[in-house]
N, CA, C and O atoms as a DFTB+ gen file, in Angstrom:
364 C
 N C O
     1  1     115.147      98.489     101.939
     2  2     115.625      96.670     101.970
     3  2     116.620      96.690     100.241
     4  3     116.575      97.285      99.164
     5  1     117.226      95.898     100.750
     6  2     118.495      95.476      99.859
     7  2     118.351      94.147      99.566
     8  3     118.404      93.222     100.377
     9  1     118.139      94.063      98.197
    10  2     118.754      92.564      97.418
    11  2     119.410      92.277      96.588
    12  3     119.773      93.199      95.858
    13  1     119.744      91.308      96.369
    14  2     120.730      91.137      95.571
    15  2     120.309      90.240      95.108
    16  3     119.548      89.342      95.467
    17  1     121.299      90.710      93.478
    18  2     120.584      89.654      91.805
    19  2     122.429      89.965      91.099
    20  3     123.323      90.700      91.518
    21  1     122.383      89.233      90.171
    22  2     123.681      88.716      89.412
    23  2     124.554      90.275      88.830
    24  3     125.701      90.645      88.581
    25  1     123.111      90.835      88.828
    26  2     123.935      92.575      88.418
    27  2     124.850      93.264      89.817
    28  3     125.544      94.274      89.698
    29  1     124.680      92.481      91.151
    30  2     125.021      93.101      92.245
    31  2     123.948      93.367      92.991
    32  3     122.823      92.870      92.944
    33  1     124.526      94.443      93.891
    34  2     123.306      94.891      95.157
    35  2     122.741      95.690      94.750
    36  3     123.414      96.344      93.953
    37  1     121.468      96.139      94.913
    38  2     120.400      97.069      94.793
    39  2     119.308      97.459      96.087
    40  3     118.483      96.860      96.777
    41  1     119.898      98.966      95.942
    42  2     119.042      99.622      97.179
    43  2     118.144     100.124      96.361
    44  3     118.278     100.760      95.315
    45  1     116.569      99.535      97.343
    46  2     115.281     100.028      97.253
    47  2     115.318     100.875      98.204
    48  3     115.809     100.834      99.332
    49  1     114.365     102.176      97.249
    50  2     114.063     103.402      98.392
    51  2     112.847     103.697      98.093
    52  3     112.550     104.154      96.989
    53  1     111.940     103.465      99.088
    54  2     110.827     103.839      98.957
    55  2     110.381     105.129      99.645
    56  3     110.507     105.316     100.855
    57  1     109.727     106.210      98.587
    58  2     109.413     107.777      99.098
    59  2     108.127     107.808      98.581
    60  3     107.914     107.266      97.496
    61  1     107.136     108.424      99.262
    62  2     106.043     108.575      98.693
    63  2     105.795     110.267      97.841
    64  3     106.281     111.383      98.022
    65  1     104.826     109.712      96.918
    66  2     104.901     110.516      95.540
    67  2     104.282     111.917      96.254
    68  3     104.815     113.001      96.014
    69  1     102.903     111.788      97.312
    70  2     102.710     112.832      97.764
    71  2     104.032     113.867      98.594
    72  3     103.983     115.075      98.359
    73  1     104.732     113.542      99.178
    74  2     105.987     113.960      99.804
    75  2     106.559     114.779      98.899
    76  3     106.695     115.989      99.082
    77  1     107.059     113.934      97.497
    78  2     107.944     114.982      96.532
    79  2     107.282     115.902      96.042
    80  3     107.833     116.969      95.773
    81  1     105.683     115.658      95.772
    82  2     104.803     116.611      95.051
    83  2     104.683     118.229      96.203
    84  3     104.540     119.375      95.778
    85  1     104.790     117.837      97.582
    86  2     104.298     118.697      98.295
    87  2     105.620     119.345      98.363
    88  3     105.497     120.569      98.406
    89  1     106.749     118.971      98.387
    90  2     107.939     119.660      98.467
    91  2     107.623     120.497      97.154
    92  3     107.417     121.709      97.212
    93  1     107.595     119.706      95.847
    94  2     107.546     121.049      95.076
    95  2     106.715     121.968      94.733
    96  3     106.800     122.835      93.862
    97  1     105.821     121.695      95.552
    98  2     104.725     122.869      95.594
    99  2     105.306     123.898      96.174
   100  3     105.572     125.024      95.752
   101  1     105.557     123.123      97.709
   102  2     106.075     124.824      98.352
   103  2     107.577     125.477      97.881
   104  3     107.945     126.568      98.316
   105  1     108.139     124.923      97.231
   106  2     109.386     125.343      96.498
   107  2     108.842     126.235      95.453
   108  3     109.345     127.350      95.311
   109  1     107.704     125.786      94.592
   110  2     107.148     126.727      93.833
   111  2     106.258     127.634      94.354
   112  3     105.990     128.492      93.512
   113  1     105.725     127.784      95.338
   114  2     104.947     128.676      95.837
   115  2     106.252     129.822      96.371
   116  3     106.398     130.942      95.880
   117  1     106.818     129.438      97.092
   118  2     108.309     130.082      97.390
   119  2     108.830     130.614      96.621
   120  3     109.589     131.483      97.049
   121  1     108.751     130.417      94.843
   122  2     109.244     131.494      94.045
   123  2     108.746     132.166      93.552
   124  3     109.191     133.295      93.347
   125  1     107.138     131.584      92.990
   126  2     106.021     132.448      92.158
   127  2     105.385     132.913      92.793
   128  3     104.711     133.761      92.208
   129  1     105.061     132.771      94.453
   130  2     103.189     132.954      94.865
   131  2     103.819     133.498      96.052
   132  3     102.894     133.691      96.840
   133  1     104.671     133.768      96.471
   134  2     105.131     133.610      97.917
   135  2     104.100     134.231      98.756
   136  3     104.059     133.707      99.869
   137  1     103.035     135.425      98.538
   138  2     102.131     135.791      99.290
   139  2     101.337     135.048      99.691
   140  3     100.802     135.324     100.765
   141  1     100.895     133.613      98.863
   142  2      99.842     132.282      98.941
   143  2     100.489     131.577      99.403
   144  3     100.246     130.479      98.903
   145  1     101.510     131.484     100.376
   146  2     102.574     130.664     100.853
   147  2     101.609     129.804     102.245
   148  3     101.539     128.602     102.500
   149  1     101.035     130.863     102.861
   150  2     100.063     130.444     103.946
   151  2      99.231     129.870     103.548
   152  3      99.080     128.768     104.074
   153  1      98.324     130.231     102.523
   154  2      97.417     129.670     102.036
   155  2      97.331     128.182     101.813
   156  3      96.556     127.269     102.096
   157  1      98.840     128.399     100.973
   158  2      98.779     126.632     100.624
   159  2      99.002     125.523     101.723
   160  3      98.700     124.333     101.634
   161  1      99.558     126.131     102.707
   162  2      99.868     125.547     103.654
   163  2      99.049     124.909     104.351
   164  3      99.309     123.760     104.708
   165  1      97.998     125.470     104.655
   166  2      96.913     125.324     105.132
   167  2      96.015     124.434     104.330
   168  3      95.238     123.718     104.961
   169  1      96.020     124.371     102.657
   170  2      95.593     123.471     101.789
   171  2      95.940     122.131     101.954
   172  3      95.280     121.092     101.954
   173  1      97.118     122.385     102.093
   174  2      97.733     120.939     102.408
   175  2      97.741     120.082     103.683
   176  3      98.274     118.993     103.896
   177  1      97.067     120.808     104.403
   178  2      96.488     120.189     105.702
   179  2      95.608     119.404     105.701
   180  3      95.635     118.447     106.474
   181  1      94.373     119.649     104.641
   182  2      93.063     118.865     104.456
   183  2      92.939     118.368     103.173
   184  3      93.675     118.778     102.276
   185  1      92.048     117.490     102.976
   186  2      91.721     116.218     101.892
   187  2      91.381     117.338     100.553
   188  3      90.660     118.330     100.662
   189  1      92.089     116.901      99.300
   190  2      91.537     118.026      98.244
   191  2      92.339     119.012      97.947
   192  3      91.959     119.891      97.173
   193  1      93.750     119.035      98.585
   194  2      95.150     119.875      98.386
   195  2      95.002     120.056      97.048
   196  3      94.527     121.142      96.714
   197  1      95.339     119.126      96.022
   198  2      95.707     119.529      94.815
   199  2      95.268     120.305      93.955
   200  3      95.849     121.019      93.137
   201  1      93.742     120.063      94.270
   202  2      92.513     120.236      93.528
   203  2      92.333     121.619      93.713
   204  3      92.123     122.398      92.784
   205  1      92.430     122.014      95.191
   206  2      92.504     123.683      95.613
   207  2      93.754     124.189      95.397
   208  3      93.832     125.406      95.564
   209  1      94.778     123.614      95.069
   210  2      96.283     124.505      94.647
   211  2      95.974     124.731      93.034
   212  3      96.108     125.828      92.491
   213  1      95.583     123.647      92.414
   214  2      95.346     123.915      90.700
   215  2      94.358     125.029      90.873
   216  3      94.708     125.985      90.182
   217  1      93.362     125.238      91.472
   218  2      92.172     125.964      91.359
   219  2      93.075     127.859      91.521
   220  3      92.806     128.854      90.848
   221  1      93.970     127.742      92.482
   222  2      94.828     129.068      92.776
   223  2      95.657     129.211      91.601
   224  3      95.901     130.314      91.111
   225  1      96.063     128.200      91.172
   226  2      97.019     128.190      90.193
   227  2      96.434     128.845      89.060
   228  3      97.182     129.616      88.458
   229  1      94.986     128.678      88.536
   230  2      94.565     129.045      87.306
   231  2      93.859     130.426      87.740
   232  3      93.384     131.013      86.768
   233  1      93.657     131.163      89.125
   234  2      93.254     132.129      89.679
   235  2      94.529     133.189      89.438
   236  3      94.586     134.388      89.165
   237  1      95.477     132.186      89.665
   238  2      96.717     133.508      89.646
   239  2      97.102     133.453      87.920
   240  3      97.936     134.203      87.414
   241  1      96.502     132.657      87.335
   242  2      97.469     132.546      85.909
   243  2      98.671     131.908      85.897
   244  3      99.633     132.204      85.189
   245  1      98.582     130.819      86.882
   246  2     100.042     130.455      86.916
   247  2     100.369     128.940      86.747
   248  3     101.434     128.414      87.067
   249  1      99.166     128.249      86.132
   250  2      98.808     126.947      85.937
   251  2      99.904     126.356      85.177
   252  3     100.608     125.396      85.492
   253  1      99.951     127.319      83.774
   254  2     101.460     126.972      83.019
   255  2     103.101     126.545      83.381
   256  3     103.805     125.568      83.125
   257  1     103.303     127.887      84.149
   258  2     104.131     127.620      85.493
   259  2     104.292     126.737      86.151
   260  3     105.450     126.349      86.302
   261  1     103.497     126.235      86.639
   262  2     103.611     125.243      87.386
   263  2     103.708     123.886      86.712
   264  3     104.131     122.968      87.416
   265  1     103.337     123.586      85.291
   266  2     103.334     122.749      84.810
   267  2     105.099     122.652      84.420
   268  3     105.792     121.739      84.869
   269  1     105.498     123.442      83.773
   270  2     106.801     123.972      83.291
   271  2     107.889     123.491      84.806
   272  3     108.736     122.598      84.797
   273  1     107.608     124.193      85.734
   274  2     108.445     123.757      87.034
   275  2     108.573     122.343      87.448
   276  3     109.666     121.868      87.756
   277  1     107.450     121.650      87.463
   278  2     107.163     120.470      87.728
   279  2     107.687     119.360      87.156
   280  3     107.764     118.252      87.685
   281  1     108.151     119.758      85.754
   282  2     108.358     118.808      84.509
   283  2     109.822     119.282      84.806
   284  3     110.491     118.253      84.905
   285  1     110.581     120.330      84.983
   286  2     111.849     120.658      84.911
   287  2     112.480     120.114      86.107
   288  3     113.706     119.998      86.107
   289  1     111.641     119.684      87.364
   290  2     112.425     119.698      88.399
   291  2     112.406     117.926      88.605
   292  3     113.259     117.159      89.052
   293  1     110.639     117.637      87.904
   294  2     111.100     116.077      87.770
   295  2     112.481     115.329      86.855
   296  3     113.167     114.352      87.154
   297  1     112.536     116.231      85.661
   298  2     113.983     116.099      85.084
   299  2     115.131     116.023      85.451
   300  3     116.030     115.291      85.040
   301  1     115.131     117.096      86.565
   302  2     116.490     117.428      87.333
   303  2     116.777     115.761      88.387
   304  3     117.886     115.252      88.544
   305  1     115.595     115.265      88.905
   306  2     115.467     114.420      89.968
   307  2     116.310     113.141      88.993
   308  3     117.485     112.778      89.058
   309  1     115.278     112.700      88.175
   310  2     115.788     111.554      87.049
   311  2     117.315     112.002      86.796
   312  3     118.237     111.188      86.847
   313  1     117.460     113.097      86.575
   314  2     119.172     113.000      85.860
   315  2     120.126     112.574      87.076
   316  3     121.144     111.890      86.974
   317  1     119.457     113.250      88.528
   318  2     120.234     113.033      89.451
   319  2     120.497     111.561      90.044
   320  3     121.602     111.153      90.404
   321  1     119.319     110.846      90.083
   322  2     119.171     109.545      90.386
   323  2     119.834     108.506      89.283
   324  3     120.198     107.423      89.740
   325  1     120.012     108.730      87.948
   326  2     120.617     107.919      87.192
   327  2     122.066     108.267      87.461
   328  3     122.828     107.365      87.113
   329  1     122.624     109.280      87.962
   330  2     124.047     109.629      88.104
   331  2     124.690     108.859      89.288
   332  3     125.770     108.269      89.327
   333  1     123.623     109.041      90.363
   334  2     123.852     108.072      91.935
   335  2     123.858     106.448      91.879
   336  3     124.454     105.655      92.608
   337  1     122.890     106.186      90.635
   338  2     122.803     104.736      90.265
   339  2     124.310     104.100      89.211
   340  3     124.629     102.914      89.294
   341  1     125.027     105.003      88.356
   342  2     125.645     105.091      87.919
   343  2     125.335     104.549      86.350
   344  3     126.092     103.989      85.558
   345  1     123.991     104.919      86.226
   346  2     123.081     104.844      84.701
   347  2     123.341     105.921      84.127
   348  3     123.624     106.909      84.805
   349  1     123.303     105.979      82.612
   350  2     123.484     106.829      81.785
   351  2     122.443     107.192      80.905
   352  3     122.007     106.233      80.270
   353  1     121.966     108.164      80.694
   354  2     120.570     108.282      80.102
   355  2     120.780     108.212      78.768
   356  3     121.820     108.536      78.194
   357  1     119.783     107.784      78.270
   358  2     119.780     107.701      76.469
   359  2     120.015     108.527      75.410
   360  3     119.104     109.331      75.210
   361  1     120.779     108.577      74.801
   362  2     121.404     109.820      73.740
   363  2     120.427     110.642      73.594
   364  3     120.562     111.642      72.889
């Protein structure tokens, strides 16, 4: 959807957070727990996937790695979005 304001054209894009999060999950699993990829893929075909995923991370002692990875990826995505929109992050 495009809207116009006195600041010029604005492009609105709707992306599901679940889609973004699941991409992060599979990137993480590929890097840190590749032997569990099929198991995680099966988890995300059912309800309660994130709870099961976090249980797996706890059992594998990777939950802190997940939080760090997720935070880092979110910061990268925000920085890229700001760049694409011509915005400068606050100093």
